[in-house]
Every structure is written in C-alpha cells, then in structure tokens.
N, C-alpha and C positions, 0 to 999 in steps of 0.2 A: 294629244296626238292619236293615241290608240283608240280612245272612245269615239272620236270623230270618224276614224276610218272604219271601225266596226259598224257604226250606225249608217254610214254612207253605203257600205256594201250590203248591209241587211235590207235597206230600203231599195237599193238598185235591183237586187236579186229576189226580193219579196220572200225572204225567209221569215217565218213567224217569230222565232226566238233564237237567240244565240247567247252563249257565255264564253268569254275568251280570257285566257290568262297568259302572261308573259313573265318569264324569269330572265332578268338581264342585269349584269353587274351586281348580283346578289340581292336585287330588289324585285319584289313582285308587283305587277300591275294587272288590274282587272278591268274588263269592259263588258257590260251586259246590255242587251237591247231586246225589245219585243216581249212576247208573251209565251206562256207555257202551252197554251191550247187555244185554238180559235173558237172552240165550243165553250170553254170555261176560262177566259183569259185572266191570268195572273201575271204580274211582271216577273220576268226572269231576273234572278240575282245570282251572286257568286256561290250560293249554297244550293241552288236549284239542282235537283238530280236529273241527269240525262242518262240514257243508255249509251255507254261509250263503246260497246261492241268489242271488236277484235283486239283492241289494245289490251284487253284482259288476257290475251294469250301470253303477253310478257309477264303478267302476274303468275300464271301457271308455271312458266319456265323458271321464274325466280323461286317459287315454292319447291320445284323439283331440284333446283341447284342447292337449296338449303339441305335437302336430303343427300345430295351428292357430297356436300361438305361434311355431313355427319357419317358418311360411309355407308349409307343405306341404299344408294342407287349409283349405278355406273351408266353414264350416258351412252357408252358404246356397247352395252350389253343388249342382247335380244330382249324385246318387249316380253316375250314368253317367260323370261326369268321372273317377272313380277306378275304377269297375267297369263298363266299357263293354259288357260281355257280359250285363248284367242284362236278364232277360226276365220279364215279369209278364203275367197275363191281360189287364190293361188297359194297352195300350201307352202311352197318354197319361200314366198314372201312372208307368210305368217311366221315361219320358222326363223327368218333372218332379220326382219325389220328391227331396227334399234330404237332406243328411246330418243336419241338425237334426231333420227330421221322423222320422228313425229313432230319435232319442234322446228325443223328447217324446211318443211314442205317438200320432201323428196320421197315420201312413201309410195306415191304413184297411183293409189286407187281413187275412185270417184270421191271428190272431196266435199262437194256441197250436198251433204246428206244431213237432214235435220229432223229425223224421225222423233216424234213425241212418244216417249215410252212411259208416261205417267209421272205423277208427282211424288212417288215414294222414294225412299233411300236406295232402292234398287234401280233407279232410272238409268244410271250410267252402265251398270252391269247388263241391263236389258238392251241398251243402245249398242254395246259392244257385241252382243249376240247377233243383232241385226246386221252388223257390218259383214257378216259371212256372205251376204249377197252382193256386196259391192264389186264392180268390175275393176280389174287392174288395168289402168289406162296407159301408164308409162312404166318402163322398167324401174325396179327399186333402186333408189339412190342416184339416178342418172339425170333427172330433169326436175327443176323447181316448178311446182304447180300447186298453188295455194290450196290448203287442205284443212277444212274445218273438221271433218270426221277424225282426222289424226289427233286433234286436240281433245275430242271426246275420249279417245283411247288413252291419251296422256292423263286426262283427269281420272280415268279408272286406275292407271298405274299409281297415282297419288293415293287413291282410296285403299288400294291393296297394301301398299307399303306402310301407310299410317294406321290402317284398321279403322278409319273413321269416314263418314260421308264427305264428299268432295268439299262442300261449302264450309264445313267445320275445319277440315284440314287447311283450307285457304285462310280462314280466319286466324287459326293458331300459328301458321307458318309465316304469313305475310301481312294480313290486314292489321291485326293487333300490334305486332312488333314494330311495323313501320309507322303506325299512328294514323291509319286510314279509317277514322270513325264515321266518315260520311260516304263510304263505299259499301254497297249493299247488294245482296243477291235476291232476297225474297220480295215479291211484290207486296206482301203483307207488311213488310218493314218500310218499303218505299212509299206506300200510300199514306203513311202517317206524316210525310214531309212534303214540301213543295216539289213537284216533279213535272218534267216535260213529257208531252206525248208526241208521237210521230205524225207527220203530215205528208201529203203529196200535192204538189202544184201541177194542175192540168195545163195542157197547151193553151186553153182559153183564159188562163189566169186564175181560175178558181182553186181554192185550197181546201182540202178536207182532211179530217183526222183518219188515221189508219188503225185498223184493228186486226188481230189482237195486239194489246200493248206488250204483254210479257212473252218472252221466249220460253220454250219448253225447258223443263229442268235438265233434261239430257243434253241441252245445248249450253249449259252454264260454262263449261271450260272453253267453249268457242268464243264467248263474248256475252255472257249473261249478267254482267254486273252493271250497276248504275252508280254514278258519283256526281258530286259537284265539281266545278272547275278548280276550287281550292284544293281538294284532295288530289286532283290530277297533277297539280304543281307539287304537292308533297311527293308524289311518285317520281316526278322529274328530279326533284332535289335528291331523293334517295339514290337514284342511279347516277346522277351527276356527281354526287358526293361520295362515291365509292362504297355504297352499301351501308352508310350510317343513317340511323333514324334521327328524327329531329332532336331527340333527347341525348344524342351522342352514342347510343347503343350500336355496336357493330352487328347488324343483322345478317349480312352476307359479306364474305371476305372481298376485299378490294380486287384480288386476283380473279375471282369468279365473276364479279361485275364487269371487269375488263374483258374477260373471256366471252361474255355474252355479245360483245361488239365485234369480235373477230369473225371474219367470214368463214362459214362452214359449208356453204354451197354458193356457187357463182350463178348469177342470173342476169347477164348483160343484155340490155335492151328490154327488160321486163318492166311492167308497170309497178312492180314491187320495189324496184331499185336495181342496184348493180350486184348485190349479194345478200345473203341471209346469214345472220349470226346465229345466236341461240334465241330464236323468236324475233329478235330485232331485225328490221328492214334497213339496209345500208345503202347509201349512195353518197355522191359528192356534188357540191355546188362550188364552182370556182376553185376546185382543188381542195376544198374543206369538207371533211366527212360529216355527214348528217346521219343520225340514228333515230329512227322513229317507228311509228305504226299507224294507228287510226282504225276506225271500224264503221260498219254499217249494220243497223238493225232495221226493223220495218219503219221507215220514215225518219230515222235519226242517224245523223252522219257526224263522226268525230274525226279530229286530227290531233296527233301527238308527235311533235318533232323536237329533237334536241340537237345542239351543236356542242358536243362535249369539250372540244378544245377552247371554246369561248364561254363555257358555263351558261349557255343560253337554252331556253325552252319556250316553246309556243304550244298552247293547247287551245283547241276550239271545239265547242259542243254545239251542234245545230239540230233543229227538229223538223227538217223538211228535205224531201228529195223531189226531183233530181237536182235542185239548185243548191242544196247543202254542200256537196262536194265542190261546186264551183266557188262558193263563198270561201271554203277552206283553202283552196288552191290560190285564189287571188290574195287572200289575207297572208298566206305564207310567203308568197313572192314579195309582197309589200314589206312584211316584217323583216325578212332576211336582208333586204336592202336598207330599210330605215334604221335598223338597230346594228347590223353587222357589216353593211356595205357589200353584201354578197348579192350578185345578180344572176337569176336563173336565165340562161340563154338556150332557147329551143333551137334545134337544128332545123334547117329549111327543107321541106320535102321537095323532091324533084318531080318534074313532069314526065309522065310515061304515056306511050301510045296506047290506044285501045287494045291493040294486039298484045302488048306487053302486060296489060292488066288481066287479060283473059284467064291466065292460069290460076289466079287467086279467087275467081268467082265461083262460089260454091256455098253449100250449107255445112255448118260445123255445129256439133252438139255435145253437151255434157248431160249429166243426170238432172241438172238444174235449168239450163238455158239452151235455146237454139239461136245461133248467130248466122244470119244470111248476109253474105258479102256480095254486093252488086256494084255495077259501074254506073256512075251518074256524073254528068258535066265534066267528063275527062278525069275523074278520080274514083276512089273506092268509098263506099258507104256501108256501114254495118248497122243492121237492125237486129234487136234482141227481143226474144219472146220467151217467157218462162214456160217450162214444161209442166204437164199435168202433175207430175210427181212433186215438183216444188210447190205448186199451188195447194196440193193436198196436205203438204207438211206445214206450210206457213199460213194458210188461210186464203180466202178469196181476194183479199186486198193485195196479195202478191201477183194477182192476175191483171197485169197492166201493160200497156204498150209503152216501152221506154222510147224516148226520142232517138231517132237514128243519129249516128255521128259519123263524120268523115274521117278517113285515115289517109295520110300522105306517106308514100314510100320514100325511104331515105337512100341516099347514094351509098355505095359500098356493098360488102358482102353481108349476108345474114338475113336478108329479107325483112329488115327492120322498118317500123313505121312510127309515126307520131300523129296524134289528133291535133290538127292545126287550128281548129276554131270550135266555138260552141262551149257548152257547159263542161265538157271533158278536156278542154284545151291542155295540151302538154302531156297527156297520158301516152305512154310508150308501149310498144309490143312488137311482135314479129310473127312471121309465118315460118313453119318448119317444113322440111323436105325428107322424103324417104331415101333409101340407098340408091335408087335410080334417078333421084333429083326431082321427083314430082312433089308438088305441094300437098302435104298430108295433114296439116294441122295449123291452128291459129292460136297464138298465145295472147290472150286478152284479159285485162283485169288481173294479171298475175297467174292466170290459169291456162293450162294446155287444153285445147279443145280439138278433138279429132275431126277430121273432115268426113262427111257422110258420102259414101260412094254414090256415083250416078250424076 
C-alpha cells in the first residue's frame, strides 16, 4: 500500500527521488523510489542521506533541554546570561530576549539570514557578531515569525555552555545517546555514503541539479544535518517514546519531552500550525493533535509528522522543489486517512469583490524575499522573488522565479487565507493590520512580512 502510493505520487509530480518511513502500531514501514541525482543516478534506499533541513531545530532544542535538565540552562533566562557579547540593533531586545524565544520564533528580528562566516570553529561566533545588523521587524515576544537566525544564536548558546563546537556538542548530547549513527553534519562525512542532491523542476518540465549542495557551517543549527529515513524514524521513536533511546537509556526526561509539545506561543492561521511548542510545530486534524516540523534546503524538502496519541509517525525526504512540498502534503493527507482515519478538511475561501480585495494589493518584503500580491480572475495571487541579499548568501541557484500561487480569503475575522489549488494547496496564512485598521503585513510561510509603503 505505502510503496504503491509513494511511487504513484513520485511519478505524478516528477520528483527525482524520495524516501518515506511510517511508524504505525509499533511497526516500521519504508518506501523508496527514484534516484539520488539526475546527473549521477543511483537508486534511493532507506539509508540514502538527504538534507532534512529545519527538523534539525528540534534536535537543537532537545540538546538545550538536556542542559536544562542538568541545571546548566534556564529557558526563561536572557540569552546574554550565556552569550554576554550579544549585540542587536535594538539594545532592549538584546538585553531581554530569552532562550525560549529563540526556540519558539518570537524573537522578532529578520529571520532568514544565512551569512557564511567560514568553515572554522568560530563560524557561529562570527555569525552572532553579524546579527548586530539585523532589523527588528516585530516586537519581542508578540508575534510568531519563523526565525532561522534565532537558531544560529541558540547554537552559540550551546557552544558557550558546553565549551565545545556546536557539532561536537550535538553529537555528545543528542546524536550518540539517541543512537543516530546515520545523522551527519560534515559534507566530508556525507560524501563517503550514498546521498541525495537537490534539484529544481522548471515550468517546462526540465529538472536540474542545484548548487551548492552544502549549507554554510554557520547555518548548521538552522538545519545543516543530513540523515537517512531510518534515522528519522529513530528520532520519531525517541520523542514518541518519552525520551528513551532504542537501548532503553533515558536520554531526556519524560516530563521535558512532554513539555516540548506544550504550546509556548500561539499562531492561529499560520502556515506553521496553530501554536509553537519548544521548536515543535503544533496543530490538530479532526481534533487530534499533530506534532511535527519539516525543512527546506536548496532543492531538498522534508516532512516530519507525529501523532503522539496514536504512536504514529510519517517521515518523507525528497530531493526536488517546488514539487517536493506538494508530494509531502499529498502523502501526509493520504497517510493520515489510510492509517488513522483522520481527514484533513480545508475551509472554503469566500468570494470577494474587486473593491474588497483592493486593500490587500501591495508589495511585502523581508530580508530574503519580495512578495507581490495582485488581483487576478477575481482573486488574489502571490508572486515571490528572492532578494539580492538571499542570492548572495545562498548562491546563484537561489535566483529563481517561484511559481505564483493563489490565495483565497476566508470568512470571519483575522484576514485569514488558504491556498486553494496548486503545489501549495492547503497552506494557510493571514494579513495583519495596524492600529488604524490598515493592512500592514502578510504572514506567509510562517513568516511576518511587512508591507512596503507606496
């Protein structure tokens, strides 16, 4: 059943290679399809390494919680307790931001900052120095806006408290104790094994390999790990099993594992879900809580979803965009219904007059992307363009025109919307308003994006 559905979706959406794992009723099932690279095609198997991106943020949070349990870190303490040299544009934010606010995406500064600060052990220290130039976009602690740079700083907290480089601290606190022998940071380690490369599918159907393959070392805490799908299910078992490693060792207390799933910041209507725990993204389907994450690197798109009350996990690793996220979403909806009888029901957008849509039409921009919202065929359409800053940080292959996507406004308060069709079907978001009631921002992909005046 699983293998047939994976192959069917992979062929339908023209994803070069995927690896999928399911944990259900205590049993693991795997399905792999396609190749690692269109330039050097090798069959994908369950041990093939994919960059799984931002799910790695939950690894960082777990490492920090091990230090919380040891009494070395307080999540509610100011970050300067551990990184006294922290400097930000807003001095009051630098003085008050807490460790927890780094992990629940409420710090408020420009989040998509990926500066390459070299390959030395000082990469994170230098990255944190560069954060002094980041703009404070939202007030500290008030709005959930996905923040990669915050995790860079969280990685530096880990380094300062342990006195070791980030990767070594992660290996000693998480990877080795949990038994994640096929989860790696260094490209020199990855290249000795079978691994996938990222691709992009163009509108004309052609698929090409994207470069560079590796993320900068400074980005490691944001999502710089690679793993096979088997290790991803080990991670799922660890968290579903209350912090026990496969050999029975209690690596993190049951209480702290549970605490990671408790909402620490609300995000109703966000693409991230309904709330953020400690790194975990939280939502419900049919009244049943889901706890997950997922991630994106250059041409690699992953999904990680668990249903703790049912002991269920689904992991998907893909090596192509923009069709990888569509594969992941379709597979998730199928799996929730096939294994658990849970059906994702999207709200229906309502029709609005051209006059009613007028107030949303504008340009919105972050440090990473420009979003142009226009009216077409009686609805709203969003076009995304990377900024020169993002292209400079990630390379020329980040300079691509993403396919536009429609958004349909929902009835009720909150200016909420949903993507009703296309590769991003089901993604939610909302517009924000200022004190006078004027539209002043767009929440898209889990990020707050300010409106550009004019």
